C-alpha positions in Angstrom: 33.2 -185.6 -30.0 35.0 -182.8 -28.4 37.8 -183.8 -30.3 36.0 -183.8 -33.5 34.6 -180.6 -32.4 38.1 -178.9 -32.3 39.2 -180.7 -36.2 35.5 -179.3 -37.4 36.6 -175.6 -36.4 39.9 -176.0 -37.7 38.8 -177.1 -40.7 36.1 -174.2 -40.8 38.5 -171.2 -40.3 41.0 -172.7 -42.7 38.6 -172.5 -45.2 37.1 -169.3 -44.9 40.8 -167.4 -44.5 41.2 -169.4 -47.6 38.4 -167.5 -49.1 39.8 -163.8 -47.9 41.2 -161.7 -51.4 43.7 -158.6 -50.7 41.8 -156.9 -53.5 42.7 -153.6 -54.4 40.9 -151.4 -56.3 41.9 -151.6 -60.2 39.8 -149.5 -62.2 36.5 -148.6 -63.6 35.0 -149.2 -67.3 33.0 -147.1 -69.5 31.9 -147.8 -73.2 31.1 -144.4 -75.2 30.5 -143.6 -78.3 32.0 -139.9 -78.6 35.5 -141.0 -76.8 37.1 -137.4 -77.7 34.1 -135.4 -75.9 33.9 -137.6 -72.7 37.2 -137.7 -72.4 37.5 -133.8 -72.4 35.0 -134.3 -69.6 36.9 -136.0 -67.1 40.4 -134.4 -67.9 38.5 -131.0 -68.2 35.5 -131.0 -65.4 36.9 -133.5 -63.1 40.3 -133.0 -63.6 41.5 -136.7 -63.7 44.8 -137.2 -65.1 45.3 -139.0 -69.0 47.6 -141.7 -69.0 48.2 -143.6 -72.4 46.7 -146.8 -73.3 49.7 -149.4 -73.0 49.0 -151.0 -76.4 46.2 -149.3 -78.3 46.5 -145.8 -79.6 43.0 -145.1 -80.7 40.0 -146.2 -79.2 40.2 -145.8 -75.2 41.1 -142.9 -72.9 42.6 -144.0 -69.5 42.8 -141.4 -66.7 44.4 -141.9 -62.7 41.6 -141.6 -60.5 44.5 -142.1 -57.2 47.6 -144.5 -57.2 47.3 -146.8 -59.2 43.2 -146.9 -59.4 42.0 -145.8 -63.5 39.4 -145.2 -65.5 38.8 -146.8 -68.9 36.9 -145.2 -71.5 36.4 -147.6 -74.2 34.9 -146.0 -77.6 32.1 -147.6 -79.5 30.1 -147.1 -82.6 27.0 -148.9 -80.6 26.6 -148.0 -76.6 23.2 -149.4 -74.8 22.6 -146.0 -73.8 20.4 -147.1 -70.4 21.4 -145.6 -67.6 20.3 -145.8 -63.8 21.6 -143.8 -61.4 22.5 -146.4 -59.1 25.3 -147.6 -61.7 28.0 -145.4 -61.3 31.6 -144.4 -61.0 31.9 -142.7 -57.1 35.0 -140.6 -56.5 35.5 -139.3 -52.8 37.4 -135.6 -52.6 37.8 -133.8 -49.0 37.0 -130.4 -51.5 34.1 -130.9 -52.9 33.1 -127.8 -51.8 35.5 -126.7 -54.4 34.4 -128.9 -56.8 30.9 -127.3 -56.5 32.0 -124.3 -56.9 33.9 -125.2 -60.1 30.9 -127.4 -61.3 28.6 -124.3 -61.2 31.5 -121.8 -62.7 31.4 -123.9 -65.7 27.5 -123.9 -65.6 27.7 -128.1 -65.1 24.5 -129.7 -63.6 24.6 -131.8 -60.3 21.8 -133.6 -58.8 21.1 -135.0 -55.0 20.4 -138.8 -54.8 16.0 -138.1 -55.4 17.2 -136.3 -58.6 17.1 -132.0 -57.4 19.2 -130.4 -59.1 22.1 -128.2 -57.9 21.3 -130.0 -54.4 23.7 -131.5 -52.3 22.8 -135.1 -50.2 23.1 -135.6 -46.8 23.9 -139.4 -45.6 22.7 -140.8 -42.6 26.7 -141.6 -41.6 27.1 -138.0 -42.6 28.9 -137.9 -45.6 27.6 -135.2 -48.1 27.2 -136.5 -51.9 26.1 -135.7 -55.5 25.7 -136.5 -58.7 26.9 -135.6 -62.1 26.3 -137.0 -65.8 29.5 -137.3 -68.2 28.3 -136.3 -72.0 26.7 -139.7 -72.5 24.8 -139.5 -69.6 27.1 -142.2 -67.3 26.6 -141.1 -63.5 29.2 -140.4 -61.7 28.8 -139.4 -57.5 31.1 -137.7 -55.9 31.1 -137.6 -52.4 33.5 -136.5 -49.6 34.0 -139.8 -47.4 37.0 -139.7 -45.9 39.5 -142.7 -47.1 
């Protein structure tokens, strides 16, 4: 019986290790109607670097978030406009106060999690976070979590 238990443990551990994947974050895609207006927000407000789409000269705007992580905007004529704050792109920066000052200078409203304008949420783990909307009301969280 002891030998059988050891065999089961070995099989179980090999199954568990086979289910572990070494993922890296690649990209987040958002469908938008006004590609230029929304692209301008990510480029000029959040200062993301725009990069060329590898094969399509129109209909897309791609931005580097960090390293190989990207944001892909996809232009469509028809977009479902139901936006829940729970569905959002999240970016982390150690310069949250500087970003907030920049948003205020540009008169861009940001929110805390409950929805109070120009307020910051302090999470239980000590991370500060704000939420803002791009020109088509897609939510973006920005926090100061250390990575």
